[in-house]
N, C-alpha and C positions, 0 to 999 in steps of 0.2 A: 203366667209365662215365667220362664228360667231367666233369670238376670245374667246379663253379659258382664264379664269381668274386665272388660277393656272399652275402647272408644271405636266407633266407626270412623274410620279416616281413610281416604283415598280408596274407596271401594272395599274395604276389608276391616275386620275386628283386630284392634293393636292393643297390645298391653299397655298399662298407664305407667307413666314416668316415676310416679310416687307410690307409696304403700297406702296412704290415707283412704279411707272408705266412708260411705255414707249409708246409715241404716235407713231402710224404707220401712215406714211403720203404717200399719193399717189403722186409721184413727177411730175406727168402729169397736175394735177391741184392744187397741194399744199394744198389739203384737208385732214383732219385727217379722216382715215377710220375705226380705231380701237385702242385699248389700249391693251398692255399686262404687265404682271408684271415684275419688274425688280429684278432678283434674287439676293440674298445675299449669303455671305460665308455659313450662315447656312443652305441654301436652296441647294447649291452646296454639302455640306457635307452629307445632307440627301439622295441626289441621288447617291453620291459615295457609301455610305454604302449600299445602295440597289443593287448597280451593284457588290459590293464585295460579298454579299450573294448569289446572282445568280449566280457568276461564277463557282463555282465548278460543279455544276448540268449542265451548259451550255457548259462548257469544256468537261465534260464526254458524252455529247450528241453525237451520232454518226454522222460523217459528212453527211451521207445520209439524216438524219432526218433534219440537220440544212439546206441541200439544199432544202428539201421540204418546210420549212419555208420561204426560200428566193424567192422560186418559188411563193408561196402565196403571198409573198410581191409584187412580179412582178405584178401578176394578179390584185391586188387591185389598185396598182398604174394606171394599164392600165384601169381599170373600172372607175377610177376617173380623168382621163386624161383631160378632160374638165374643172373641178373644179380646178386642178392644173394650168393649163394655165391661168385661169381667176384670180386666187389668185396671181399669179407671175405678172400679168399686172396690178393688183390693187397696190401691194405694191413696185414694182419695176419700172412701168410705161413702161415695154416693150410692143410694139405692139402685139396684140393678136395673129397675125399669127406667129410671130416669137417665142412667148411663147408656142404655140401648136407644131410647128416644132422642137424647140430645147429645150426648157425650160422644157417641160413635157415629150417629147419623149426620149430624151438621157438618163435620169435617169432611165427609165424603160428598156432600152437596157442594161445598166450597171448591173442593179439588175439581169436581166435574164442571164448576163454573169457570175455572182457569184454563181447563182444557178447551173449553169452546172459546174463551176469550183470546187465547193465545193464537188460535187457529184464525181468527177473524180480524184481529187489531191491526191498525194501521200503523205500522212502525215507521213508515215514510209518509210524507204529505207535501203537496206543492203549495207554496205561499208566494204568489207573485212570480219573480224570476228566481226563486230560492226553492231548493229541496230540504226540507226539514226532516232530520233523521232523529228518531227516539231510540237511543242505544243503552243498554245495560249499564248500570252506574258501577258495578265491579263485584267485589267480594263483600258480602253482607255477613254482619256478625248479628246473629238473632238471640235475644234473651227473653225466655218466656215465662209465664206465672203458671201457678197449680191449678188455679180454680177450673179452668177449662182446658185441661193439658194438650189435647190432641187438635181441638179447634184453633186454640192459639199458635200451635205450631204450623197447622196447614194454612192459616191466614196470613202467615209470614212466608213460609217456604214456598208454597205454591205461586204466588205472584213474582216472587224473586226468581224462581226457575223459569216461569213463562217468559220474564223479561230478558232471560239470559245471562242472569248473574249466577254466580256461585255462592255457597253458603256454608258458614258454620254455626251450629245450633248449640246454645248452652242453654237446657231446660232446668226448671225449678227443681231444687233438690228434694223436694217433698215427692214429686211424681215422675222420677226418670224412667221408670218401666214403661210408660206409655211412650216416651220418646225412643227408646231402644226398639220397641215394637215398630214405630214408624220408621227408623232406620232400616229395620228388615224389609218392610214394605217398599221403601225406596229402592233397596238392592234388588228386591224380586221384580220391580216394574222396569229395570235395566237402565238405570240412569248411569251415564259414564263415571267412572272412578274420579272422586274429588269434587264432583259437582255439588253433592250433599256430604258434610261431615258432621259428626256429633261428638261433644264433649261433655260428660256430666261433672257437676262440681258445684262448689259453694259461690254464691254470688260475688262476695267480696274479694274472692281468689281468681277463680276461672272467668266469671263474669267481667270483673275489672280488667283483666288481662285481654279478654277480647275486645272491650271497648277501647282501650288503649292502644291496641296493636296497629302499627303502622301499615300493615298490610290489608286492614279493612277498610273499604270505603263508605259504608253505611252501618250505622247501629240502629237496629229496630229493637225497641224494648217495650214491654207491656209490664206493668207494675205500679208500685206506689209512685205518687208524686215526688216523694223525698228521695227516692233513687233515682227517678227520672231526672230531677234537677242535676244530681251528681254526674249521670250519664252526658248530658247536655254540657255540662262544663268541661268533662274530659274531651268529648268529641270536638268542642268549640276550639280547644286549644290546638287542634290539628286542623282546623277548618274541615271537619268532616260532617256529612250530612247525618241527621238523626230523625227517626220516625219514632214518636212516643205516644203511647195510649196509655194513660194514668189514671186517677182516681176520678170517682163521681159522688154526687149528692143529688141525684134527680128527683125532680118535683113531679108528682102526680096531681094535676090540677083538675079538680072536679067542679065544673061550672054548675050554676043553680039549675039549669035546664036538663042536666044530665039524668040519665037512669042511675039513681045514686047506689042501690043495692048492687047492680052488676059493676059499677065503677070500683066499688070499695071492694068486693070480692075478687075482683081480677087483680087489684092493686094489691091486696094481701098475698095473693098467689104469686105475683111478680116478686115482692120481697123474699118470700120463703123459698122461691126457685133456687136449687143448688145450696140450700142452707143459708141463703142470704150472701153468698160468696160470688157476687156479680157486681162488676164495677159500674154497670148501667142501671142497677135495681132502683127503682121508684121508692126510695127509703123516706121520702117526705110527702104526705099525702096531705093536700090542701082542700079545705072544705068551707064552703060559706058558713057564717056563724049560725044562720037560721037552720041549717041541716047538720050542724056539728055534732050535737049529742047522738042523734041517730046513726051518723056515721061511725062514731066511736063504738056504739053498741054493736053494729054490724061488724066492724073491724075485729072487735074482741072475739065475737062467735066464730068468725071465719078462721081467726088464728089458732083457735083450740082444735081445730079440724086437722091441723099439721103437726101436732105433738107427736104422733107415731108415724108420721109419713116423710119428714126431713132426716137426711144423714147428719154426721158429725162435722164439726168444723176439722180443718185440716191437720191441726197439730194442737198440742197443749198451750203454745204459746198464743195462738190464735184465740183459742177458747177463753183464756184469761184476759185477753185484751177486749174482747167483746163483753165479758162480764164486768170488767173495769168500766166500760161506756154504760151499761145499764146501772151500776152504782152511781155513775156521776149524773146521769139522768134524774135519777130520784133525789139526790143530793141537791141539784139545781131547781127542784121544785116541779118536774114533770110527774104526771099521774100515771102510775102502772096500772094497766087495765088487763093484761093478759102476759103470762111467762114471767121472768125475772131470772135471778142469778142461780137458784137452785137448780143443780143438775138434775135432768129426767131420767137418768140411767146410772147404775153402779159403775159402769165400764164405758170408755171412749169419751171422745172430745164433744159431746152433746151440750147444746145450749136450747133452752125451750123458746118456741115462737113467742116473741115478746112485741108488745104494743104499748106506746106511751100515748096519753092524751094530755092536753093543757100544755104542749109543746110551744114554746116561743120562739122566734127566729135567731135570737142570739144565744140560745142553748147550745151547748157543745154537742148534743146528740142532733142537732138540727144544722150543724156547721161542718163537722167532720165525718169522714168516711169511717162506718164502724166495720163493714164486711162481715156481717152476720145477720141472723133472722130478726132483727130489730126494726120496728116501724115507729116513725113519728108522726103524729097528726096534728096539724097546725089550722087555725081557723083564720079566715080573712074576711074583710067586711064587703068589698066590692072588688071589680076586676082589676083595677090599678093597683090596690093592696095585694091581691094575689099574684100580680106580676112582679111587683116589688121584692115579696118573699121568694117567688120562684127564682128570680135573678140574683139573689142576695147571698150567695157563696161564692168561693173562689174557683168552684168547678163549673163544667158546663158539658158534659157527656151525653146525657139522654134525658127523656122526660115523657110525659104523657099528658093529654087534654082530653077531657070527655064533656061533650054537650049534646043537646037533642039533635041540633042541626050541625052537619059536618063543617059548613062554612063558618059557624060561630067558632068551633073548635080550632080551625085551621087559621082565622085570623087571630086568635090568641097565641097560637104556636109560633107564628111568624114574628113575635115580639120577644120570643124566648131565647136567651142567650146560651143556646146548646146545639149540640151536633146533630142529634137525632130526636124526633119527637114523634110517639105513636098517637095516632088520632082514633079516639074511641076503641082502643084495643088493636090496632094495626099489627098484622102480622110480621113477624122477622122475615127480611129480604136478604138473601146472602149477595145480591147484587147491588145493594144499597151502599152508599160509603159509610163507614163507621169510624168516628173519631170526635174530638172533643174542642170545646172553646176554651178560653182562659187556660186554668191550670190542669186541665184534663188532657192536655197534650198537644201535639204538633203532628199534622199530616192524617192519613186517612187510611183505613183497612176496607178489603172487599171490593169486588167489582172492578171496572176499569180505573176507578180513582185509587184503589189499592195497587193496581199494576203500575200507575204513574209514579208512585214513590220510588220504584226501584229502575227508573229510568232516567237518562240525562238527554239534553238536547243538542244538537249539532245542526247548523245551517250551511249549506252550500249555495253560492250565488253563481247564477250563469249569466 
């Protein structure tokens, strides 16, 4: 798509206040494919003011009408699915088939879910002699990451709009073209001017200005735990609500009774998906000591199949960061059984699918989020040892448990300190709440739980 040279504010494209731009680079070949403006605090202020002006009218719009607009947005996204997939591939480097199957398709499903939720949600309820009202919290500042650029946008914007909020979006600087395409879709879907606004820019400038702005009532951020802490401090100073979806170091626990080959193969596929750039990826595989050597062999063979399937990492900085973790894993005594730091291609920010064996829980690669195609395999002696290892990080975003009997896996999953657990390879559910325990975040996205983040409660007594 052709990049816009301005920002989508108050229902139209407006020129930037400054002259700075951001290069959009295709990470597969390192070529600049577009430039977008770098927003300033002045641009953010203009967008927030537009959102505030639009808030009373949109908040008063009947939920059924808001649902109609969301259904129209779903239809526009579906009609432009191929364009979305191509845009994500161009700026993220994702293989086109994956962009079509995941990056373009999942956001359509999420938008559809909120069209239905908005139409049927009880925004009022009777509690004894009170009527309890669930009202929009106000203007939302949404700051989204690059790894699933459209999904992360829709997962924030759709529930906010369903709730009756207005919104200002600051997308990741690496993937602004997808955000611009989304703004076009919002316009085509017929939302009133000012309900949705887009400012592209650098996080420490535009993102910080949005988080600090007194006209923003809620900051919804997805990204690193380090930045999430900063946003929480900024918002806390103004007693402003935050919703934070942060890092993860999820455990894939394979109990002795499980189908080992299936659990290992699915686990490797999970880690390699989106080139490992998934916050909920099962990057720690926990295997009983008696089955450990077999699991390592299976994982190494499975990883080798992804050498020509996965795309690059998003930029050179991320590639070098992941390579640094691989070097640290070797230095701390982990055994490299697949991949490594050597680049598999002459151009592009590629990292080979990498598997470490003999990883112990205290190693850096078992504790910190790497955000690349790197799997650590850890051994455990019994279920209590497995639980200790699984819960032994500061994160708690996702995880998986495998066992011959579903009840056995569920019993273990109930004791895991994490926000979401897949049982024997359970499928993604766009209606299930997604979010973390501990330092993986605050709040939930998706489904009715995601809608609730954008509502505040008032009670009327009679």
